[in-house]
C-alpha positions as CSV (number, residue, x, y, z in Angstrom):
1,M,-16.0,-19.1,-7.7
2,L,-12.5,-18.3,-8.6
3,A,-9.4,-17.4,-6.7
4,K,-8.8,-13.9,-6.2
5,F,-6.2,-11.0,-5.1
6,E,-6.9,-8.5,-2.4
7,Y,-4.7,-5.6,-1.3
8,W,-4.7,-3.2,1.4
9,Q,-3.1,-0.5,3.2
10,S,-2.2,-1.3,7.2
11,E,-3.4,1.1,9.4
12,E,-0.5,-0.2,11.8
13,D,2.6,0.5,9.7
14,D,1.0,2.1,6.3
15,Q,2.6,-0.4,4.2
16,W,0.5,-2.3,1.5
17,Y,0.1,-5.8,1.2
18,F,-1.6,-8.4,-0.7
19,H,-3.4,-12.1,-0.6
20,L,-4.3,-14.7,-3.1
21,I,-7.5,-15.7,-1.8
22,A,-8.6,-19.8,-2.8
23,P,-12.2,-20.3,-3.6
24,N,-12.6,-21.7,-0.5
25,G,-11.6,-18.6,1.2
26,G,-8.0,-19.8,2.6
27,I,-4.7,-17.7,1.8
28,L,-2.6,-19.5,-0.7
29,V,-0.3,-16.7,-0.7
30,Q,0.8,-13.6,1.5
31,S,2.7,-10.8,0.2
32,A,5.6,-9.3,1.8
33,S,5.1,-5.3,2.7
34,F,5.0,-2.5,0.4
35,I,5.9,1.0,0.9
36,S,3.3,2.2,-2.1
37,E,0.3,1.1,-3.5
38,M,1.9,0.9,-7.3
39,D,4.6,-1.4,-6.0
40,C,2.2,-3.5,-4.2
41,L,0.1,-3.9,-7.5
42,D,3.6,-4.3,-9.5
43,A,4.2,-7.2,-7.4
44,L,0.6,-8.7,-7.8
45,D,1.0,-8.6,-11.3
46,M,4.2,-10.2,-11.5
47,V,2.5,-13.1,-9.3
48,K,-0.2,-13.3,-12.1
49,L,2.1,-13.2,-14.7
50,Y,4.5,-16.0,-13.6
51,V,2.3,-18.2,-12.2
52,D,1.4,-20.2,-14.7
53,V,5.2,-20.9,-16.0
54,A,6.7,-20.9,-12.5
55,I,8.9,-24.2,-11.7
56,V,8.3,-26.4,-9.0
57,K,11.4,-27.4,-7.0
58,K,12.0,-29.4,-3.7
59,L,14.6,-28.2,-1.8
60,D,16.7,-30.6,0.0
61,E,17.8,-28.5,2.8
62,I,17.1,-25.3,4.0
63,S,18.9,-23.2,6.1
64,F,17.7,-20.3,8.0
65,V,20.3,-17.5,8.6
């Protein structure tokens, strides 16, 4: 089985979201919210496009404001 993307419009806030689901059913990536379906699908496509070429970088410290 392969990983898959699922996307939907929330009934609570009418925003669009997507998940990347692992073959075992776990959520690997949870998106931010998007106003339109097209914006959601564009972001999903960007994840698909860049995931193979993304650099992995360990941060020494994270500060939250």
